[in-house]
Rosetta silent file (secondary structure, phi, psi, omega in degrees, C-alpha in Angstrom):
SEQUENCE: MTAIAPHISAFLRERLPLQRGASEHTCAAYAYAFSLLFKFAGTRFHVPPSRLSLEQLDAPLVMDFLKWLEKDRGNGVSTRNARLVAIKSFMAFLEYRLPSAVEQSRQIRAIPAKKTSVPLVSHLDRAEIHALLEAPDPTTRYGIRDRAMLHLCYAAGLRVSELVSLPMAGLSLTPCPVIRVTGKGRRERALPLWKATTNDLRKWIALRAPKPGVEELFLNARGLPMTRSGFEAVLAKHVIAASSCCPSLASKHVSPHVLRHSCALMILRATGDLRRVALWLGHADIQTTERYLRVDPTEKLEAIAAVVPPNLRSGHFKAPDALIAMLKPL
SCORE:     score description
SCORE:     0.000 S_00000001
   1 L     0.000  128.403 -174.114  105.787  127.281   87.266 S_00000001
   2 L   -96.241  123.265  178.357  107.207  123.868   86.258 S_00000001
   3 E   -74.029  137.915 -168.983  104.658  121.051   85.930 S_00000001
   4 L   -88.131  -21.575 -171.736  105.590  118.030   87.972 S_00000001
   5 H   -59.570  -45.724 -178.494  103.663  115.452   85.960 S_00000001
   6 H   -61.462  -43.660 -175.641  106.136  114.926   83.003 S_00000001
   7 H   -65.847  -44.561 -174.903  109.109  114.514   85.436 S_00000001
   8 H   -70.028  -32.115  177.477  107.453  112.014   87.738 S_00000001
   9 H   -68.530  -37.936 -179.711  106.197  110.040   84.729 S_00000001
  10 H   -67.866  -38.133 -178.231  109.758  109.836   83.245 S_00000001
  11 H   -62.437  -45.987 -174.872  111.045  108.724   86.713 S_00000001
  12 H   -79.122  -36.722 -174.899  108.505  105.926   87.117 S_00000001
  13 H   -96.018  -17.504 -179.412  108.382  104.735   83.566 S_00000001
  14 H  -119.051  -57.419 -177.582  111.974  105.236   82.333 S_00000001
  15 H   -55.527  -55.390 -179.030  114.394  105.830   85.125 S_00000001
  16 H   -71.832  -55.689 -177.989  113.385  103.023   87.533 S_00000001
  17 H   -74.361  -35.494 -174.923  112.441  100.192   85.266 S_00000001
  18 H   -92.109  -47.929 -171.685  114.573  100.796   82.107 S_00000001
  19 H   -84.397  -39.301 -179.098  117.706  102.559   83.396 S_00000001
  20 L  -101.768  -10.838  176.109  118.051  101.051   86.926 S_00000001
  21 L    73.411   24.864  178.525  116.259   97.768   86.295 S_00000001
  22 L   -57.944  146.623  178.214  113.968   98.170   89.342 S_00000001
  23 L   -72.253  170.518  177.457  111.528   95.384   89.926 S_00000001
  24 H   -67.664  -32.923  179.808  107.731   95.788   89.489 S_00000001
  25 H   -68.012  -34.494  175.029  107.292   95.715   93.236 S_00000001
  26 H   -66.379  -45.553 -179.575  109.783   98.609   93.701 S_00000001
  27 H   -58.724  -41.181 -177.148  108.127  100.601   90.938 S_00000001
  28 H   -71.868  -35.283 -179.167  104.680  100.036   92.481 S_00000001
  29 H   -68.219  -41.297  178.507  105.914  100.975   96.054 S_00000001
  30 H   -66.889  -38.468  177.155  107.433  104.230   94.681 S_00000001
  31 H   -59.923  -41.094  178.633  104.319  105.001   92.669 S_00000001
  32 H   -63.429  -42.200  177.123  102.191  104.504   95.754 S_00000001
  33 H   -62.316  -41.700  179.193  104.432  106.849   97.822 S_00000001
  34 H   -70.026  -34.859  176.632  104.081  109.608   95.236 S_00000001
  35 H   -59.087  -44.826  175.413  100.288  109.030   95.138 S_00000001
  36 H   -63.379  -45.661 -178.006  100.130  109.780   98.787 S_00000001
  37 H   -61.992  -44.717 -175.728  102.415  112.773   98.573 S_00000001
  38 H   -68.762  -36.664  176.132  100.523  114.374   95.648 S_00000001
  39 H   -64.110  -41.859 -179.487   97.212  113.836   97.324 S_00000001
  40 H   -63.008  -47.288 -173.183   98.536  115.415  100.525 S_00000001
  41 H   -68.718  -35.305  176.419  100.036  118.379   98.549 S_00000001
  42 H   -64.270  -36.476  174.336   96.758  118.836   96.533 S_00000001
  43 H   -64.448  -43.205 -175.957   94.831  119.078   99.732 S_00000001
  44 H   -67.061  -42.518 -175.765   97.327  121.569  101.150 S_00000001
  45 H   -97.170    0.169  177.746   97.292  123.882   98.082 S_00000001
  46 L    57.824   45.479  173.487   93.560  123.246   97.143 S_00000001
  47 L  -134.992  157.624  173.549   94.441  122.070   93.640 S_00000001
  48 L   -64.207  147.259  179.050   94.039  118.805   91.826 S_00000001
  49 H   -53.810  -33.832 -175.205   97.273  116.647   92.002 S_00000001
  50 H   -70.449  -15.435  179.604   97.639  116.860   88.221 S_00000001
  51 H  -102.157   10.228  176.970   98.010  120.673   88.525 S_00000001
  52 L   -74.227  149.061  179.618  100.743  120.721   91.101 S_00000001
  53 E  -108.962  159.785 -178.214  103.971  122.415   90.157 S_00000001
  54 H   -62.499  -36.504 -177.304  107.486  121.322   91.053 S_00000001
  55 H   -62.657  -25.148  179.666  108.170  124.487   93.007 S_00000001
  56 H   -75.231  -19.222  177.182  105.458  123.483   95.478 S_00000001
  57 L   -88.468   79.267  179.037  107.362  120.291   96.374 S_00000001
  58 L  -110.316  176.632 -174.218  109.721  121.769   98.832 S_00000001
  59 H   -60.192  -43.988  178.983  111.388  120.599  102.015 S_00000001
  60 H   -61.007  -35.858  178.883  108.754  122.010  104.489 S_00000001
  61 H   -67.370  -41.923 -179.367  105.993  120.300  102.501 S_00000001
  62 H   -64.808  -37.545  176.303  107.871  116.988  102.512 S_00000001
  63 H   -59.778  -48.486  178.373  108.416  117.318  106.337 S_00000001
  64 H   -60.602  -38.900  179.791  104.713  117.986  106.896 S_00000001
  65 H   -63.673  -44.388 -179.831  103.912  114.986  104.663 S_00000001
  66 H   -65.434  -38.162  173.075  106.121  112.725  106.734 S_00000001
  67 H   -58.811  -41.383 -174.648  104.528  113.940  110.003 S_00000001
  68 H   -68.095  -33.260  178.339  101.075  113.252  108.480 S_00000001
  69 H   -59.778  -42.379 -178.781  102.137  109.778  107.613 S_00000001
  70 H   -80.810  -38.310 -172.507  102.906  108.997  111.221 S_00000001
  71 H   -86.263  -49.037 -176.250  100.294  110.944  113.055 S_00000001
  72 L   -89.928  -39.000  179.799   97.243  110.718  110.827 S_00000001
  73 L   -86.845  -10.069  179.802   97.764  107.517  108.812 S_00000001
  74 L    65.172   23.832  176.459   99.415  105.792  111.774 S_00000001
  75 L   -72.281  151.820  177.742  102.314  104.466  109.729 S_00000001
  76 L   -80.365  173.186 -176.146  105.456  103.311  111.530 S_00000001
  77 H   -66.151  -34.547 -179.105  108.866  104.852  111.277 S_00000001
  78 H   -64.064  -40.962  175.953  110.079  102.174  108.753 S_00000001
  79 H   -59.514  -50.033  179.535  107.160  103.076  106.445 S_00000001
  80 H   -56.202  -40.487 -179.491  107.938  106.718  106.854 S_00000001
  81 H   -73.263  -30.374  174.585  111.556  106.173  105.952 S_00000001
  82 H   -65.209  -38.284  175.689  110.618  104.085  102.893 S_00000001
  83 H   -66.658  -35.024  177.248  108.439  106.914  101.560 S_00000001
  84 H   -70.084  -41.432  176.491  111.323  109.404  102.115 S_00000001
  85 H   -54.741  -42.748  177.449  113.686  107.121  100.133 S_00000001
  86 H   -61.980  -41.871  179.233  111.342  107.284   97.166 S_00000001
  87 H   -66.590  -49.296  179.656  111.141  111.070   97.310 S_00000001
  88 H   -58.124  -36.575  179.496  114.925  111.483   97.681 S_00000001
  89 H   -64.923  -45.255 -177.532  115.532  109.082   94.662 S_00000001
  90 H   -60.103  -43.746 -177.418  113.170  111.239   92.573 S_00000001
  91 H   -69.227  -34.448  170.818  114.898  114.505   93.582 S_00000001
  92 H   -58.781  -40.657 -177.278  118.365  112.994   92.706 S_00000001
  93 H   -69.538  -32.311 -172.283  117.068  112.157   89.297 S_00000001
  94 H   -69.674  -26.742 -179.480  115.554  115.679   88.994 S_00000001
  95 H   -58.188  -38.452 -178.081  118.991  117.321   89.576 S_00000001
  96 H   -84.249  -31.372 -178.656  120.252  116.068   86.320 S_00000001
  97 H   -82.007  -32.917 -177.091  117.053  116.515   84.372 S_00000001
  98 L  -135.756   85.280 -173.470  116.335  120.040   85.680 S_00000001
  99 H   -56.723  -25.751 -177.676  119.552  121.770   86.961 S_00000001
 100 H   -72.151  -10.100  178.873  117.629  124.763   88.238 S_00000001
 101 H   -95.892   10.973 -176.623  116.037  122.559   90.904 S_00000001
 102 H   -57.130  -49.958 -177.691  119.431  121.600   92.445 S_00000001
 103 H   -68.805  -37.352  175.508  119.004  123.651   95.665 S_00000001
 104 H   -59.984  -40.267 -177.228  115.402  122.574   96.169 S_00000001
 105 H   -64.514  -49.457 -175.775  116.554  118.928   95.628 S_00000001
 106 H   -66.801  -27.941  176.840  119.410  119.115   98.126 S_00000001
 107 H   -67.438  -43.358  176.967  117.209  120.601  100.880 S_00000001
 108 H   -67.163  -34.575 -177.691  114.851  117.601  100.537 S_00000001
 109 H   -72.399  -19.591 -179.396  117.732  115.157  100.282 S_00000001
 110 L   -78.203  -17.819  176.698  119.118  116.543  103.499 S_00000001
 111 L   -58.305  121.193 -174.118  116.059  115.392  105.485 S_00000001
 112 L   -81.749  150.139  171.478  117.333  112.613  107.668 S_00000001
 113 L   -75.114  148.529  175.880  115.721  109.166  108.128 S_00000001
 114 L   -81.551  145.855  174.503  114.446  108.450  111.580 S_00000001
 115 L   -74.596  140.037 -175.313  116.073  105.810  113.718 S_00000001
 116 L  -105.549  143.022  167.052  113.839  102.786  114.191 S_00000001
 117 L   -72.199  157.942  179.466  113.391  100.568  117.236 S_00000001
 118 L  -119.498   81.113 -178.517  113.886   96.890  116.812 S_00000001
 119 L   -73.325  169.042  170.537  111.041   95.126  118.747 S_00000001
 120 L   -62.876  142.822 -177.245  110.579   91.416  119.070 S_00000001
 121 L   -72.150  148.127  175.130  108.882   89.964  115.947 S_00000001
 122 L   -81.950  140.871 -179.013  105.116   89.104  116.354 S_00000001
 123 L  -152.557  165.851  172.540  104.289   85.504  115.757 S_00000001
 124 L  -110.259  150.330  178.304  101.560   82.935  116.330 S_00000001
 125 L   -88.906  179.660 -176.272  101.957   79.751  118.299 S_00000001
 126 H   -58.121  -45.140 -178.635  100.979   76.276  117.104 S_00000001
 127 H   -64.953  -37.368  179.345   97.452   76.414  118.500 S_00000001
 128 H   -69.548  -47.297  178.668   96.763   79.800  116.925 S_00000001
 129 H   -59.530  -42.922  177.789   98.006   78.701  113.470 S_00000001
 130 H   -59.170  -42.616 -178.617   95.819   75.523  113.689 S_00000001
 131 H   -68.977  -38.090 -179.441   92.781   77.600  114.548 S_00000001
 132 H   -66.925  -38.271  178.342   93.468   80.064  111.716 S_00000001
 133 H   -74.276  -20.431 -178.405   93.895   77.293  109.118 S_00000001
 134 H   -85.859  -19.555 -172.737   90.727   75.566  110.351 S_00000001
 135 L   -65.033  -38.006  177.549   88.696   78.807  109.994 S_00000001
 136 L   -66.687  147.433  179.609   87.921   78.693  106.169 S_00000001
 137 L   -80.931  109.800 -176.807   84.931   76.519  105.266 S_00000001
 138 L   -76.542    5.957  176.680   86.419   73.612  103.195 S_00000001
 139 L   -97.494   -2.912 -175.161   83.024   72.894  101.534 S_00000001
 140 L  -119.880  154.596 -178.486   82.877   76.126   99.617 S_00000001
 141 H   -59.025  -49.508 -177.307   84.928   77.404   96.600 S_00000001
 142 H   -71.825  -28.026  176.737   86.332   80.475   98.530 S_00000001
 143 H   -66.330  -41.429  179.548   86.888   78.433  101.683 S_00000001
 144 H   -65.441  -41.456 -179.175   89.098   76.017   99.683 S_00000001
 145 H   -64.559  -44.833 -177.843   90.894   78.966   98.103 S_00000001
 146 H   -65.567  -40.979 -179.900   91.395   80.786  101.395 S_00000001
 147 H   -65.281  -41.241  177.393   92.740   77.762  103.159 S_00000001
 148 H   -61.382  -37.875  178.482   95.185   77.074  100.341 S_00000001
 149 H   -67.061  -50.654 -178.782   96.392   80.739  100.437 S_00000001
 150 H   -63.681  -39.538  179.512   96.790   80.753  104.224 S_00000001
 151 H   -64.721  -49.584  178.358   98.409   77.308  104.336 S_00000001
 152 H   -61.533  -46.087 -179.656  100.936   78.209  101.613 S_00000001
 153 H   -59.306  -38.866  178.476  101.747   81.560  103.030 S_00000001
 154 H   -78.231  -46.163 -176.783  102.565   79.992  106.365 S_00000001
 155 H   -67.480  -34.776  178.266  104.237   76.813  105.307 S_00000001
 156 H   -92.971   -4.870 -172.393  106.492   78.483  102.779 S_00000001
 157 L    55.367   46.140 -174.152  107.009   81.650  104.763 S_00000001
 158 L   -81.070  148.018  163.126  106.111   83.831  101.778 S_00000001
 159 L   -70.068  155.512 -176.027  105.996   87.513  101.655 S_00000001
 160 H   -65.381  -36.585 -178.928  102.485   88.710  100.617 S_00000001
 161 H   -68.812  -24.491  177.952  103.884   90.019   97.312 S_00000001
 162 H   -77.057  -35.213  179.877  105.432   86.562   96.638 S_00000001
 163 H   -68.346  -51.301 -172.062  102.128   84.902   97.356 S_00000001
 164 H   -73.273  -22.763 -179.495   99.828   86.923   95.196 S_00000001
 165 H   -91.701   -5.024 -178.361  102.267   87.083   92.266 S_00000001
 166 L   -59.551  117.470 -178.615  103.057   83.313   92.318 S_00000001
 167 E   -83.445  161.820  175.292  102.282   81.933   88.852 S_00000001
 168 H   -57.606  -31.863  178.083  100.928   78.564   88.018 S_00000001
 169 H   -65.190  -24.177 -178.168  104.283   77.822   86.276 S_00000001
 170 H   -83.634    0.213 -177.942  106.054   78.269   89.596 S_00000001
 171 E  -107.576  121.389  175.303  104.096   75.366   91.130 S_00000001
 172 E  -124.524  112.937 -179.472  105.225   71.723   90.485 S_00000001
 173 L   -95.208   -6.837  179.347  103.283   68.981   92.285 S_00000001
 174 L  -135.739  146.598  -10.599  105.026   65.973   90.666 S_00000001
 175 L   -71.809  -32.681 -177.896  107.118   64.039   91.425 S_00000001
 176 L  -110.966  122.721  177.070  108.065   66.136   94.496 S_00000001
 177 L   -61.938  123.492 -178.335  105.802   69.126   95.300 S_00000001
 178 E  -147.016  143.302  170.456  107.853   72.238   95.002 S_00000001
 179 E  -114.541  143.731  177.144  107.241   75.966   94.449 S_00000001
 180 E  -108.399  125.024 -170.402  109.698   78.336   92.822 S_00000001
 181 E  -120.967  135.709  173.070  109.565   81.840   94.335 S_00000001
 182 E  -102.342  114.470 -176.703  111.118   85.088   93.055 S_00000001
 183 L  -105.384 -155.355  178.110  111.788   87.270   96.095 S_00000001
 184 H   -58.941  146.717 -179.705  113.544   90.573   96.868 S_00000001
 185 H    60.476   22.053  179.352  116.448   91.433   94.673 S_00000001
 186 H    63.781   24.933 -179.663  115.183   88.929   92.044 S_00000001
 187 L   -85.277  122.294 -176.934  116.582   86.007   94.201 S_00000001
 188 E   -94.700  146.569  175.289  114.880   82.799   93.287 S_00000001
 189 E  -145.932  147.864  178.289  114.476   79.921   95.757 S_00000001
 190 E  -109.294  128.148 -172.908  112.774   76.491   95.501 S_00000001
 191 E  -121.794  125.571  167.759  110.748   75.362   98.480 S_00000001
 192 E   -73.325  154.021 -174.245  109.298   71.923   99.082 S_00000001
 193 L  -111.144  147.427  174.067  105.827   71.606  100.226 S_00000001
 194 L   -68.950  158.642  179.219  104.137   69.625  103.032 S_00000001
 195 H   -63.655  -43.157  175.111  101.707   66.961  102.018 S_00000001
 196 H   -60.041  -37.332  175.770   98.763   68.768  103.708 S_00000001
 197 H   -65.694  -40.293 -179.925   99.711   72.028  101.897 S_00000001
 198 H   -65.146  -40.324  179.043   99.885   70.145   98.576 S_00000001
 199 H   -64.754  -43.014  172.606   96.463   68.605   99.150 S_00000001
 200 H   -58.515  -41.732  176.780   94.990   72.047   99.784 S_00000001
 201 H   -63.451  -45.425 -178.293   96.596   73.395   96.614 S_00000001
 202 H   -59.291  -42.228 -179.312   95.279   70.432   94.513 S_00000001
 203 H   -64.521  -38.282 -179.715   91.698   71.148   95.706 S_00000001
 204 H   -68.419  -46.159 -178.047   91.996   74.846   94.761 S_00000001
 205 H   -53.335  -37.875 -176.429   93.584   74.092   91.334 S_00000001
 206 H   -67.363  -22.277 -176.760   90.663   71.837   90.549 S_00000001
 207 H  -103.186  -17.268 -174.229   88.298   74.743   91.138 S_00000001
 208 L   -62.451  130.022 -177.951   90.426   77.634   89.697 S_00000001
 209 L  -138.368   83.376 -179.189   88.701   79.319   86.712 S_00000001
 210 L   -79.029  166.041  172.404   90.759   82.358   85.568 S_00000001
 211 L   -76.165  159.291  177.024   90.063   84.884   82.936 S_00000001
 212 L   -56.267  136.885  179.413   92.040   84.530   79.655 S_00000001
 213 L    81.355    1.616  178.056   95.745   85.562   80.077 S_00000001
 214 L   -90.756  122.432 -175.535   95.703   85.302   83.954 S_00000001
 215 L  -113.527  -12.879  178.700   98.591   83.090   85.063 S_00000001
 216 E   -64.299  148.903 -177.908   98.617   83.744   88.780 S_00000001
 217 L   -67.888  -48.417 -175.557   97.772   80.893   91.104 S_00000001
 218 L  -100.877  125.164 -172.617   95.320   82.730   93.434 S_00000001
 219 E  -117.889  160.105  175.549   92.414   84.651   91.955 S_00000001
 220 L   -96.168 -171.070 -174.834   89.659   86.839   93.339 S_00000001
 221 L   -64.839  -17.178  179.787   85.937   86.580   92.764 S_00000001
 222 L   -94.788   10.859 -176.952   86.280   88.130   89.292 S_00000001
 223 L    72.116   18.455  178.842   88.798   85.603   88.132 S_00000001
 224 L  -103.696  163.396 -179.119   91.585   88.160   88.327 S_00000001
 225 E   -55.894  137.304  172.041   94.878   87.927   90.268 S_00000001
 226 L   -60.079  133.969  177.075   94.535   88.339   94.076 S_00000001
 227 L   -94.522  168.075  176.253   95.853   91.660   95.334 S_00000001
 228 H   -56.537  -53.746 -177.758   97.757   92.435   98.511 S_00000001
 229 H   -62.164  -31.856  174.964   94.797   94.242   99.996 S_00000001
 230 H   -60.787  -46.590  177.862   92.554   91.305   98.929 S_00000001
 231 H   -68.758  -36.654  175.265   94.617   88.785  100.792 S_00000001
 232 H   -65.451  -30.290  174.325   94.848   90.995  103.846 S_00000001
 233 H   -72.485  -38.243  176.275   91.045   91.198  103.937 S_00000001
 234 H   -59.571  -48.198 -177.647   90.782   87.429  103.631 S_00000001
 235 H   -63.007  -41.891 -177.779   93.269   86.977  106.501 S_00000001
 236 H   -63.323  -40.323  175.399   91.516   89.519  108.708 S_00000001
 237 H   -56.571  -50.977 -176.808   88.128   87.770  108.168 S_00000001
 238 H   -71.738  -29.345  172.048   89.494   84.423  109.160 S_00000001
 239 H   -60.083  -43.960  178.011   91.359   85.808  112.145 S_00000001
 240 H   -59.360  -49.742 -174.679   88.028   87.029  113.424 S_00000001
 241 H   -66.331  -39.335 -178.868   86.430   83.598  112.884 S_00000001
 242 H   -71.951  -27.918 -177.553   89.345   81.783  114.506 S_00000001
 243 H   -61.019  -25.535 -178.364   89.238   84.045  117.568 S_00000001
 244 L   -64.137  -36.653 -179.506   85.946   82.301  118.684 S_00000001
 245 L  -101.753  -11.247  176.830   87.826   79.042  119.354 S_00000001
 246 L  -138.778   85.905 -171.023   91.197   80.527  120.126 S_00000001
 247 H   -57.426  -19.416 -173.644   90.650   83.745  122.168 S_00000001
 248 H   -75.770  -16.584  174.242   94.320   84.756  122.227 S_00000001
 249 H   -68.030  -26.398 -178.002   94.060   85.716  118.472 S_00000001
 250 H   -63.592  -25.929 -172.371   91.681   88.504  119.357 S_00000001
 251 H   -96.511   -1.176 -173.876   94.435   90.387  121.104 S_00000001
 252 L  -107.442  142.410  170.126   96.982   90.013  118.285 S_00000001
 253 L   -84.921  105.923 -174.992   97.527   92.085  115.092 S_00000001
 254 L  -104.150  105.005  173.358   97.836   89.327  112.526 S_00000001
 255 L  -106.790  164.800  179.094   99.306   90.461  109.252 S_00000001
 256 H   -52.377  -32.573 -178.708  100.640   88.375  106.304 S_00000001
 257 H   -73.688  -22.731  176.201  104.133   88.957  107.638 S_00000001
 258 H   -66.463  -28.995  175.543  103.229   87.557  111.029 S_00000001
 259 H   -69.986  -39.038  178.478  102.580   84.200  109.231 S_00000001
 260 H   -63.336  -42.623  172.669  106.096   84.520  107.695 S_00000001
 261 H   -56.951  -42.888 -177.554  107.519   85.140  111.138 S_00000001
 262 H   -61.840  -47.590 -179.955  105.608   82.154  112.559 S_00000001
 263 H   -58.620  -43.647 -179.080  107.059   79.962  109.794 S_00000001
 264 H   -59.424  -44.229 -178.052  110.599   81.186  110.561 S_00000001
 265 H   -71.158  -36.486  173.061  110.331   80.357  114.273 S_00000001
 266 H   -53.979  -51.681 -177.912  108.838   76.924  113.406 S_00000001
 267 H   -67.534  -40.114 -178.751  111.887   76.100  111.273 S_00000001
 268 H   -66.233  -41.862  174.771  114.363   77.502  113.773 S_00000001
 269 H   -68.000  -33.566 -174.242  112.913   75.382  116.586 S_00000001
 270 H   -80.299  -32.120 -174.580  112.756   72.254  114.515 S_00000001
 271 H  -108.666  -30.543 -175.642  116.320   72.604  113.075 S_00000001
 272 L    66.466   16.029 -176.229  118.240   74.939  115.376 S_00000001
 273 L  -116.772  108.069 -176.551  120.073   76.148  112.251 S_00000001
 274 H   -66.439  -28.729 -178.398  119.778   79.870  111.547 S_00000001
 275 H   -63.565  -34.615 -178.602  121.312   79.321  108.065 S_00000001
 276 H   -75.788  -32.972  170.186  118.476   77.079  107.049 S_00000001
 277 H   -60.668  -45.794  178.061  115.928   79.703  108.176 S_00000001
 278 H   -57.438  -47.496 -177.926  117.726   82.335  106.038 S_00000001
 279 H   -67.502  -33.918  177.340  117.651   80.063  102.975 S_00000001
 280 H   -69.019  -39.053  179.708  113.976   79.248  103.488 S_00000001
 281 H   -81.265  -19.196  179.253  112.948   82.840  103.809 S_00000001
 282 L    85.795   27.541  178.537  115.194   84.131  101.033 S_00000001
 283 L   -74.231  135.870  174.790  117.311   86.445  103.165 S_00000001
 284 L   -76.126  -34.756 -176.064  120.394   87.869  101.444 S_00000001
 285 L  -117.745  126.592  178.422  122.109   88.543  104.841 S_00000001
 286 H   -67.281  -14.532  174.905  121.931   86.217  107.728 S_00000001
 287 H   -66.297  -24.627  178.668  122.003   89.134  110.102 S_00000001
 288 H   -66.568  -31.342 -173.169  118.435   89.775  108.961 S_00000001
 289 H   -85.872  -22.417 -172.986  117.576   86.290  110.307 S_00000001
 290 L   -63.709  -18.404  178.984  119.326   86.685  113.678 S_00000001
 291 H   -65.107  -21.513  176.960  116.322   88.629  115.087 S_00000001
 292 H   -74.279  -16.408  175.759  114.509   85.361  115.445 S_00000001
 293 H   -67.547  -33.665 -173.862  117.080   84.204  117.961 S_00000001
 294 H   -74.852  -24.708  179.833  116.007   87.136  120.207 S_00000001
 295 H   -94.113  -14.735 -178.684  112.354   85.974  120.315 S_00000001
 296 L   -91.976  113.538 -177.813  113.101   82.247  120.733 S_00000001
 297 L   -74.360   -6.333 -171.772  113.967   81.472  124.409 S_00000001
 298 H   -65.315  -44.334 -178.080  115.506   78.045  123.536 S_00000001
 299 H   -66.877  -31.806  179.237  119.004   79.405  122.874 S_00000001
 300 H   -70.942  -38.277  178.663  118.918   81.384  126.187 S_00000001
 301 H   -64.336  -36.604 -179.477  117.845   78.342  128.153 S_00000001
 302 H   -70.049  -31.263  176.828  120.669   76.286  126.753 S_00000001
 303 H   -66.756  -41.869  176.127  123.095   79.145  127.707 S_00000001
 304 H   -60.735  -42.130  176.751  121.760   79.119  131.241 S_00000001
 305 H   -63.916  -27.521 -177.862  122.081   75.388  131.501 S_00000001
 306 H   -86.710  -13.431 -178.825  125.671   75.556  130.339 S_00000001
 307 L   -95.848  131.486  168.000  126.758   78.218  132.827 S_00000001
 308 L   -89.061  112.852 -178.277  127.685   77.357  136.426 S_00000001
 309 L   -68.076  153.888  179.840  126.357   80.127  138.648 S_00000001
 310 L   -64.744  146.505 -174.200  128.531   81.500  141.437 S_00000001
 311 L   -95.823  105.579 -176.391  128.179   79.772  144.779 S_00000001
 312 L  -100.461  145.232  176.205  127.134   82.504  147.256 S_00000001
 313 L   -65.624  143.904  178.216  126.764   82.233  151.012 S_00000001
 314 L   -92.047  152.790  178.865  123.202   82.253  152.219 S_00000001
 315 L  -116.099  173.312 -177.585  121.963   84.744  154.766 S_00000001
 316 L  -123.947  127.720  179.488  119.264   84.727  157.308 S_00000001
 317 L   -85.482  133.233 -176.073  116.589   87.387  157.427 S_00000001
 318 L  -102.645  105.921  179.705  115.809   88.811  160.870 S_00000001
 319 L   -62.770  141.331 -176.440  112.261   89.936  161.086 S_00000001
 320 L   -76.389  163.786  178.581  111.905   93.401  162.708 S_00000001
 321 L   -61.220  136.139 -170.570  110.141   93.846  165.965 S_00000001
 322 H   -61.666  -41.119 -176.935  106.306   93.864  165.428 S_00000001
 323 H   -67.382  -42.647  177.096  105.905   97.136  167.389 S_00000001
 324 H   -65.243  -35.974 -177.497  108.704   98.991  165.495 S_00000001
 325 H   -72.351  -31.867  177.428  107.378   97.727  162.141 S_00000001
 326 H   -69.861  -29.666 -174.144  103.918   99.157  163.082 S_00000001
 327 H   -87.004  -18.214 -174.671  105.359  102.547  163.974 S_00000001
 328 L   -61.571  -47.727  179.336  107.441  102.974  160.766 S_00000001
 329 L   -65.279  -21.422  178.915  104.624  103.953  158.398 S_00000001
 330 L   -79.460    0.000    0.000  103.447  106.482  160.971 S_00000001
């Protein structure tokens, strides 16, 4: 039996960061995928994950794991496909490291990705955003921090990973307030800030008290960098609070990415320029940005106004005899 631990360690610590130059976010996402997989396999074979062997990681197990992600964890198809990409990448690496596992690897790599539907993006309207930003208590330390986080996430259209990893060095408040963000694919972008957002950030910076060596802008209660799950918990708490004055929020699933979508639609409606939305969000391909056109009815209304409908003759409806109409259902 071949131990799996040395191979997955080499993949995550050498192959991804050193040989392929993968980002910290990619390495963390792959590590989380394998954490879920090994916990699932450990439960299946009644052994601790550290004692799993490579031979136990076969195609039927991976298929069952993918089904478990969707049915038991409630993950969507996109998340399921992302986990599969991580597994396939590891198996491709294993073919060269352990040639005896070639057949096992190719069976797993033959598992297809599922096709995903493309629904309209979820977003908040102006009243809902206002209620959410008003929810934190601006007279407390954590209320000031929470408002600054929520305001910046919405105003700059940040991904949650970009928000929690934003360093103090990436923020410049003089002479013109700007943040420098490193997004997917290590693409950097500079975003100007609203005056109201800048004011909220100044208030938080005045109270920020990090532990030595911590350079991230937003911190948790222990003075350490805010985590993704930590920000999601903060957002969920304030959505519940804001629902009391804005009932429509209670029926919506508000995630950090919903704030990003809301920012994109705000910019699209203000400028009518899809290219500017792509630049603001840091999209590499403008086709990714085109989905916001589908949810914004403005473009469709302009199209309807520009088209002359065909001139059709009008008809006259002749009401049926009352007695015949009464007899038809019988």
